[in-house]
C-alpha positions as CSV (number, residue, x, y, z in Angstrom):
1,M,47.7,3.4,-21.0
2,F,47.0,0.4,-18.7
3,R,49.3,1.9,-16.1
4,R,47.3,5.1,-16.1
5,I,44.0,3.2,-15.9
6,R,45.5,1.1,-13.0
7,H,46.3,4.3,-11.1
8,I,42.9,5.7,-11.7
9,I,41.3,2.6,-10.4
10,R,43.5,2.6,-7.4
11,K,42.7,6.3,-6.7
12,E,39.0,5.6,-6.9
13,F,39.2,2.7,-4.4
14,I,41.3,4.8,-2.0
15,Q,38.7,7.7,-2.3
16,V,35.8,5.3,-1.6
17,W,37.6,3.8,1.3
18,R,38.4,7.1,2.9
19,D,34.8,8.3,2.5
20,K,33.1,6.8,5.6
21,K,29.6,7.9,4.4
22,L,30.1,6.4,1.0
23,R,31.3,3.2,2.5
24,F,28.1,3.1,4.6
25,F,25.9,3.7,1.5
26,L,27.7,1.0,-0.5
27,I,27.1,-1.7,2.2
28,V,23.9,-0.9,4.1
29,P,21.4,-0.1,1.3
30,P,22.0,-3.5,-0.5
31,L,21.6,-5.3,2.8
32,V,18.4,-3.4,3.6
33,Q,16.9,-4.2,0.2
34,L,17.9,-7.8,0.6
35,L,16.1,-8.1,3.9
36,A,13.1,-6.2,2.5
37,Y,12.8,-8.4,-0.6
38,G,13.5,-11.6,1.4
39,Y,10.8,-11.0,4.0
40,V,8.2,-8.9,2.3
41,V,8.0,-10.2,-1.3
42,N,5.4,-12.9,-1.0
43,F,2.7,-13.5,-3.6
44,D,0.8,-15.9,-1.4
45,I,-2.0,-14.2,0.6
46,K,-2.8,-15.3,4.1
47,H,-4.8,-14.0,7.1
48,V,-7.2,-12.1,4.9
49,A,-9.3,-9.8,7.2
50,T,-12.8,-11.3,7.0
51,A,-16.2,-10.4,8.3
52,I,-19.1,-12.8,8.6
53,F,-22.7,-11.7,8.1
54,D,-24.7,-14.8,9.1
55,E,-28.4,-14.2,8.8
56,S,-29.1,-18.0,9.0
57,R,-27.5,-18.7,12.4
58,T,-27.9,-22.5,12.0
59,M,-25.7,-25.5,12.3
60,E,-25.1,-25.6,8.5
61,S,-24.0,-21.9,8.4
62,R,-21.7,-22.4,11.5
63,D,-20.1,-25.4,9.8
64,L,-19.3,-23.4,6.7
65,I,-17.9,-20.5,8.9
66,N,-15.7,-22.9,10.8
67,R,-14.2,-24.0,7.5
68,F,-13.1,-20.4,6.8
69,R,-11.7,-20.1,10.3
70,S,-9.7,-23.3,10.1
71,T,-7.6,-22.2,7.1
72,D,-4.6,-19.9,7.1
73,W,-6.1,-18.0,4.2
74,F,-8.8,-16.2,6.2
75,E,-8.8,-14.5,9.6
76,V,-12.4,-13.9,10.8
77,K,-12.3,-10.6,12.7
78,Y,-15.9,-9.5,12.7
79,Y,-19.3,-11.0,13.1
80,L,-21.9,-8.6,11.8
81,N,-25.5,-8.0,12.5
82,S,-26.5,-5.6,9.7
83,Q,-25.6,-4.7,6.2
84,K,-24.7,-1.2,7.4
85,E,-21.8,-2.6,9.5
86,L,-20.6,-4.5,6.5
87,L,-20.6,-1.3,4.4
88,D,-18.7,0.7,7.1
89,L,-16.0,-1.9,7.5
90,I,-15.3,-2.1,3.7
91,D,-15.4,1.7,3.3
92,H,-12.9,2.1,6.1
93,G,-10.6,-0.6,4.6
94,Q,-10.8,-2.8,7.8
95,I,-11.7,-5.9,5.9
96,T,-10.9,-7.4,2.5
97,M,-13.7,-9.9,2.3
98,A,-17.2,-10.4,3.7
99,L,-19.2,-13.7,3.7
100,W,-22.9,-13.0,3.6
101,I,-25.0,-16.1,4.4
102,Q,-28.6,-15.6,3.5
103,W,-31.4,-16.1,6.1
104,D,-32.8,-19.2,4.3
105,F,-29.5,-20.9,3.7
106,A,-30.1,-23.9,5.9
107,K,-33.7,-24.2,4.8
108,Q,-32.7,-24.4,1.2
109,L,-30.1,-27.0,1.9
110,R,-32.5,-29.2,3.9
111,Q,-35.0,-29.1,1.1
112,G,-32.4,-30.2,-1.5
113,K,-32.2,-26.8,-3.1
114,S,-29.3,-24.4,-3.6
115,G,-28.3,-22.3,-0.5
116,Q,-27.4,-18.8,-1.3
117,L,-24.1,-17.2,-0.4
118,Q,-22.5,-13.9,-1.3
119,V,-18.8,-13.2,-1.1
120,I,-18.0,-9.5,-1.1
121,V,-14.4,-8.5,-1.9
122,D,-12.8,-5.1,-1.7
123,A,-11.3,-4.9,-5.1
124,T,-9.3,-1.7,-4.8
125,D,-6.3,-4.1,-5.0
126,S,-7.4,-6.2,-8.0
127,N,-4.8,-8.9,-7.8
128,A,-5.5,-9.6,-4.1
129,A,-9.2,-9.6,-4.8
130,L,-8.8,-12.2,-7.5
131,I,-6.7,-14.5,-5.3
132,V,-9.1,-14.0,-2.3
133,T,-12.1,-14.9,-4.5
134,R,-10.4,-18.0,-5.6
135,Y,-9.6,-19.0,-2.0
136,A,-13.2,-18.5,-1.0
137,S,-14.4,-20.5,-3.9
138,T,-12.1,-23.4,-2.9
139,V,-13.5,-23.5,0.6
140,I,-17.1,-23.2,-0.5
141,G,-16.5,-25.8,-3.3
142,D,-15.2,-28.3,-0.7
143,Y,-18.3,-27.7,1.5
144,A,-20.6,-28.0,-1.5
145,Q,-19.0,-31.3,-2.5
146,E,-19.6,-32.8,0.9
147,Q,-23.2,-31.6,0.9
148,L,-23.7,-33.2,-2.5
149,Q,-22.3,-36.5,-1.4
150,A,-24.5,-36.5,1.7
151,R,-27.6,-36.0,-0.6
152,F,-26.5,-39.0,-2.7
153,Q,-26.3,-41.1,0.4
154,R,-29.7,-40.1,1.6
155,R,-31.6,-40.4,-1.7
156,G,-29.6,-42.9,-3.7
157,S,-27.9,-42.8,-7.1
158,E,-31.2,-42.6,-9.0
159,W,-31.5,-39.0,-7.9
160,A,-28.2,-38.1,-9.4
161,G,-29.6,-36.1,-12.3
162,K,-32.3,-34.4,-10.2
163,L,-30.3,-33.0,-7.3
164,A,-29.7,-29.3,-7.3
165,A,-26.2,-27.9,-6.6
166,P,-26.0,-27.5,-2.8
167,L,-24.7,-23.9,-3.0
168,R,-25.0,-21.0,-5.3
169,L,-22.1,-18.6,-4.9
170,E,-22.5,-14.9,-5.9
171,P,-19.1,-13.2,-5.8
172,R,-19.2,-9.4,-5.6
173,A,-16.1,-7.3,-6.3
174,W,-16.8,-3.8,-4.9
175,F,-15.1,-0.7,-6.3
176,N,-13.5,-2.6,-9.2
177,P,-16.1,-5.1,-10.4
178,N,-14.1,-6.4,-13.4
179,L,-10.8,-6.7,-11.3
180,I,-8.9,-4.6,-13.8
181,S,-5.3,-4.3,-12.4
182,R,-4.6,-0.9,-13.8
183,Y,-7.4,0.6,-11.7
184,S,-5.3,-0.3,-8.7
185,M,-1.9,0.5,-10.1
186,V,-2.5,3.9,-11.7
187,P,-3.4,5.5,-8.4
188,G,-0.4,3.8,-6.9
189,V,1.9,5.3,-9.6
190,I,0.8,8.7,-8.3
191,A,2.1,7.8,-4.8
192,M,5.4,6.5,-6.1
193,V,6.0,9.4,-8.5
194,V,5.4,12.0,-5.7
195,L,7.7,10.1,-3.4
196,L,10.5,9.8,-6.0
197,L,10.3,13.4,-7.2
198,S,9.9,15.2,-3.9
199,L,12.5,13.1,-2.1
200,M,15.3,13.0,-4.7
201,L,14.9,16.5,-6.0
202,T,14.8,18.1,-2.6
203,A,17.9,16.2,-1.4
204,L,19.8,16.9,-4.6
205,A,18.9,20.6,-4.7
206,V,20.5,21.3,-1.4
207,V,23.5,18.9,-1.8
208,R,24.2,20.4,-5.2
209,E,24.8,23.8,-3.6
210,K,27.0,22.2,-1.0
211,E,29.0,20.2,-3.6
212,I,29.8,23.2,-5.8
213,G,30.7,25.4,-2.8
214,T,27.9,27.9,-3.2
215,L,26.0,27.0,0.0
216,E,28.4,28.9,2.2
217,Q,28.1,31.9,-0.1
218,I,24.3,31.8,0.3
219,L,24.5,31.5,4.0
220,V,26.6,34.6,4.5
221,T,23.9,36.6,2.8
222,P,20.9,37.9,4.9
223,I,18.9,34.8,3.9
224,R,18.2,32.7,7.0
225,P,18.4,28.8,6.9
226,I,14.7,28.4,7.2
227,E,14.2,30.7,4.2
228,L,16.7,28.8,2.2
229,M,15.0,25.5,3.0
230,L,11.6,26.9,2.0
231,G,13.0,28.3,-1.2
232,K,14.6,25.0,-2.1
233,T,11.5,22.8,-1.3
234,I,8.5,24.9,-2.4
235,P,9.3,24.5,-6.1
236,F,9.4,20.8,-5.8
237,V,6.1,20.7,-3.8
238,L,4.5,22.6,-6.6
239,I,6.1,20.3,-9.2
240,S,4.8,17.3,-7.4
241,L,1.3,18.7,-7.2
242,G,1.4,19.4,-11.0
243,D,2.5,15.8,-11.6
244,V,-0.4,14.5,-9.5
245,L,-2.8,16.5,-11.7
246,L,-1.0,15.3,-14.9
247,I,-1.0,11.6,-14.0
248,T,-4.7,11.9,-12.8
249,I,-5.7,13.4,-16.1
250,V,-3.8,10.8,-18.1
251,G,-5.1,7.9,-15.9
252,V,-8.7,9.0,-16.3
253,L,-8.7,9.9,-20.0
254,W,-6.2,7.5,-21.4
255,F,-6.4,4.4,-19.1
256,E,-10.1,5.1,-18.3
257,V,-9.4,4.7,-14.5
258,P,-12.5,5.8,-12.6
259,F,-12.1,8.9,-10.4
260,R,-15.0,8.9,-8.0
261,G,-13.6,11.4,-5.4
262,H,-12.9,15.1,-5.3
263,I,-9.7,16.6,-6.8
264,L,-9.3,18.9,-3.8
265,V,-9.2,16.0,-1.4
266,L,-6.5,14.4,-3.6
267,L,-4.4,17.6,-3.5
268,L,-4.9,17.9,0.3
269,G,-3.7,14.3,0.8
270,T,-0.7,14.9,-1.5
271,I,0.3,18.0,0.6
272,C,0.0,15.9,3.8
273,F,2.3,13.3,2.3
274,L,4.8,15.9,1.0
275,F,5.5,16.9,4.6
276,S,7.2,13.5,5.0
277,S,8.9,13.1,1.7
278,V,10.3,16.7,1.6
279,G,11.3,16.4,5.2
280,L,13.2,13.2,4.4
281,G,14.8,14.8,1.4
282,L,16.1,17.7,3.6
283,L,17.3,15.2,6.2
284,I,19.3,13.3,3.6
285,S,20.8,16.6,2.3
286,T,22.2,17.3,5.8
287,V,23.9,13.9,5.9
288,A,25.2,13.5,2.3
289,S,28.1,15.6,1.0
290,T,27.8,14.8,-2.7
291,Q,24.9,14.2,-5.1
292,Q,26.0,10.6,-5.5
293,Q,25.7,10.0,-1.8
294,A,22.3,11.7,-1.8
295,M,21.0,9.4,-4.5
296,M,22.2,6.3,-2.8
297,A,20.7,7.4,0.5
298,G,17.4,8.1,-1.3
299,N,17.4,4.6,-2.8
300,L,18.0,3.3,0.7
301,F,14.5,4.6,1.7
302,L,12.7,4.3,-1.6
303,T,12.7,0.6,-2.1
304,P,11.6,-0.4,1.5
305,A,9.0,2.4,1.4
306,I,7.5,0.9,-1.8
307,L,7.6,-2.7,-0.6
308,L,6.1,-1.8,2.7
309,S,3.3,0.4,1.2
310,G,0.9,-2.5,0.5
311,L,0.7,-1.4,-3.1
312,I,2.5,-4.5,-4.5
313,F,2.3,-7.0,-1.7
314,P,-0.5,-7.2,1.0
315,I,0.6,-6.0,4.4
316,A,-1.3,-8.8,6.1
317,N,1.0,-11.2,4.4
318,M,4.2,-9.8,5.9
319,P,5.9,-10.9,9.1
320,Q,4.5,-9.1,12.2
321,V,7.5,-6.9,12.7
322,F,7.3,-5.5,9.2
323,Q,3.6,-4.9,9.7
324,Y,4.5,-2.7,12.6
325,L,7.1,-0.9,10.4
326,T,4.4,0.0,7.9
327,L,2.8,2.2,10.5
328,L,5.9,4.5,10.2
329,N,5.8,4.5,6.4
330,P,4.0,7.6,5.0
331,L,3.7,6.0,1.6
332,M,1.4,3.3,3.0
333,Y,-1.1,5.9,4.2
334,F,-0.8,7.8,0.9
335,V,-1.6,4.7,-1.1
336,I,-4.7,4.1,0.9
337,V,-5.7,7.8,0.4
338,V,-5.1,7.8,-3.4
339,Q,-6.9,4.4,-4.0
340,G,-9.7,5.4,-1.7
341,I,-10.3,8.7,-3.6
342,F,-10.1,7.1,-7.1
343,L,-12.0,3.9,-6.5
344,K,-14.2,4.4,-3.5
345,G,-14.9,8.1,-3.9
346,A,-13.8,8.5,-0.2
347,G,-13.7,12.0,1.3
348,L,-12.3,13.5,4.5
349,A,-14.8,11.7,6.6
350,L,-13.1,8.4,5.8
351,L,-9.6,9.4,5.0
352,W,-8.8,11.8,7.9
353,P,-7.0,9.2,10.0
354,E,-4.5,8.5,7.2
355,M,-4.1,12.2,6.5
356,L,-3.5,13.0,10.1
357,S,-0.9,10.2,10.4
358,M,1.0,11.5,7.3
359,T,0.9,15.0,8.8
360,V,2.2,13.9,12.1
361,L,5.0,11.9,10.6
362,G,5.8,14.7,8.2
363,L,6.0,17.4,10.9
364,A,8.3,15.1,12.9
365,M,10.5,14.6,9.9
366,L,10.6,18.3,9.0
367,T,11.5,19.3,12.6
368,L,14.3,16.8,12.7
369,A,15.6,18.0,9.3
370,V,15.4,21.7,10.3
371,L,17.3,21.1,13.6
372,R,20.0,19.1,11.9
373,F,20.3,21.6,9.1
374,K,20.7,24.5,11.5
375,K,23.4,22.4,13.4
376,H,25.1,21.6,10.2
377,V,25.4,25.1,8.9
378,A,26.1,26.7,12.3
C-alpha cells in the first residue's frame, strides 16, 4: 500500500514539474499576494485628502490650519471660498474631510467664548471616517488645550471655573451619519461577488470544454470563435446582473442599507465593469489548459484586485507605486460607483468618469482576449 502511495506521490510531482504553466501558478501567485499584503495592508490612515473652508481668515484660524498641515494624517489639497465648492468636492469623492472654520471664530476666542468649528467627513467608508474624525479631534483638542492655558495665564487661576471651552467642535459624517460599517461593506460585497462570479465562471466555462476535448468539436462546426465566446459569456453576464439585484434587495430589506440612487444606473455600472471581468476571464481561458490552472490564475488576480480597490484599505495610505496601479484596477472604479449609488444617490453626472474608465479598460481586455483566443484556436 505504501509503495503504491509513494508511486502516486512521485507521479504527481513529476506531472507538476513537467507542467510549466502549473509551476508558474504555484510560485508566482503566492509571491504576488505576499507583496500585496505586505505593502497594501495598513490600518493606519495618512495623507487624508482635506479641504479648508476658512471664513475667519485670521491669525488664529491660520494657526489651527497649520497644525493640520504639519501632521502626516492630513494633506490639505484645497482652500475653498464657498459652501458649493465643498459640496462639489465631497460629491465627486475628491476629499475625505473638510474643516469649516466659522467667520466669527477668532472673535469668539478673543472674547473668551467658544470658537465654532465643523469637521465634515465623507462617511461612505465608515471605518476610515471614524479614524479621520478621531485624528481631527486630536489636533483640535491640542489646539484647544493651548488656548485654555493661555486664558489661565491672562486671567489667573480664579477664573478657572468661569472660562468657556475654547473650541466647540461639530463633527458631521455625511452619507452615513451613524458610521455604520455595513453601509459601506454591503455595496462592496456586490462588487466582489460580480468580480468573482464573472471572472471564474467565464474562465472555467471555456477551459472545461478544452479539458474534456469538446472545444475542437465545437470549433469544426459552423460556429465562429466570436459566437462561441459570446455564447459562453452572456449567460454569466446575466447571472451577475441577477446577483446584483438579489444582493441589493437583501441589503436594503434585511440589512437596511440605504439605496439613494437609481437601479438602472447600478445595472449600467455593472455592465461597464463586466467588460473587464469577463474579458479577463476569457484571457485566462486562453492561457490555462485545465480548470485547476484557471482557478489558480483567477486567484492571482482576485486578491490584488480586492486589496487595491480601496474597499478594505484606503488607497491614499498605499505606497505611491501601488496608488498608480489602482488606476488599472476596474474593481476600484466599480466600488466607487456602487458606494456612490447606494450612499450618495449619485447619478451619471457624477459617475461617468468611473464608468468610462471601466469601459475603456474592459474593451482593451476583451480585444486582447479575442485576439489571443483566435490565435489559440487557429
